[in-house]
C-alpha positions in Angstrom: 226.3 118.1 116.8 230.1 117.9 116.8 232.1 114.7 117.4 235.6 116.1 118.0 238.9 114.6 116.8 239.9 111.8 119.1 236.4 111.3 120.4 234.7 107.8 120.2 230.9 107.5 120.1 229.0 104.2 120.1 225.4 105.4 119.7 222.8 106.4 117.1 222.7 110.2 116.6 219.7 112.2 115.4 220.4 116.0 115.0 219.9 118.9 112.6 223.5 118.8 111.5 226.4 116.5 112.4 230.1 117.1 112.0 232.4 114.1 112.6 236.1 114.5 113.4 236.4 111.4 115.6 235.0 107.9 115.4 231.3 107.1 115.4 229.8 103.6 115.4 226.0 103.9 114.9 223.3 105.1 112.6 223.1 108.9 111.9 220.1 110.9 110.9 220.5 114.7 110.1 217.8 116.9 108.7 220.2 119.3 107.1 223.8 118.0 106.6 226.5 115.6 107.7 230.2 116.5 107.2 233.0 114.0 107.9 236.4 115.7 108.5 239.7 114.1 107.4 240.2 112.5 110.8 236.5 111.2 110.9 235.5 107.6 110.8 231.9 106.5 110.5 230.6 102.9 110.7 226.9 102.7 110.2 223.9 103.9 108.1 223.6 107.6 107.3 220.5 109.5 106.3 220.7 113.3 105.5 219.8 116.0 103.1 223.4 116.9 102.3 226.6 114.9 102.7 230.3 115.7 102.4 233.4 113.7 103.3 236.9 115.2 103.2 239.9 113.4 101.7 241.1 110.9 104.4 237.7 110.4 105.9 236.4 106.8 106.3 232.9 105.7 105.8 231.8 102.0 106.1 228.0 101.6 105.6 225.1 102.9 103.7 224.6 106.6 102.8 221.2 107.9 101.9 221.1 111.5 100.7 217.4 112.6 100.4 215.9 115.8 99.5 213.7 117.3 102.2 210.0 117.1 101.4 208.6 120.3 99.8 205.1 121.6 100.0 203.5 123.0 96.9 201.2 126.0 97.2 197.5 125.2 96.9 196.1 125.8 93.4 193.7 128.8 93.1 190.0 128.1 93.5 188.2 127.2 90.2 186.1 129.9 88.6 187.4 132.4 91.0 
């Protein structure tokens, strides 16, 4: 999801990837990444797998960068 430069959003956003060039007030959840551009402003809590903020970006709130859950292959059967 792209929030373009000059746009203002007052809502929670849940998407695979989020790029912010405007102003967002709300909580963000992105399964892959969040990128905040130099003109971007975020006020709220952010949860994502990867986060980047350019010089000039503004973030006011909590940032949670969490690795996605990985599944391990099942061990081979015993005695097999």
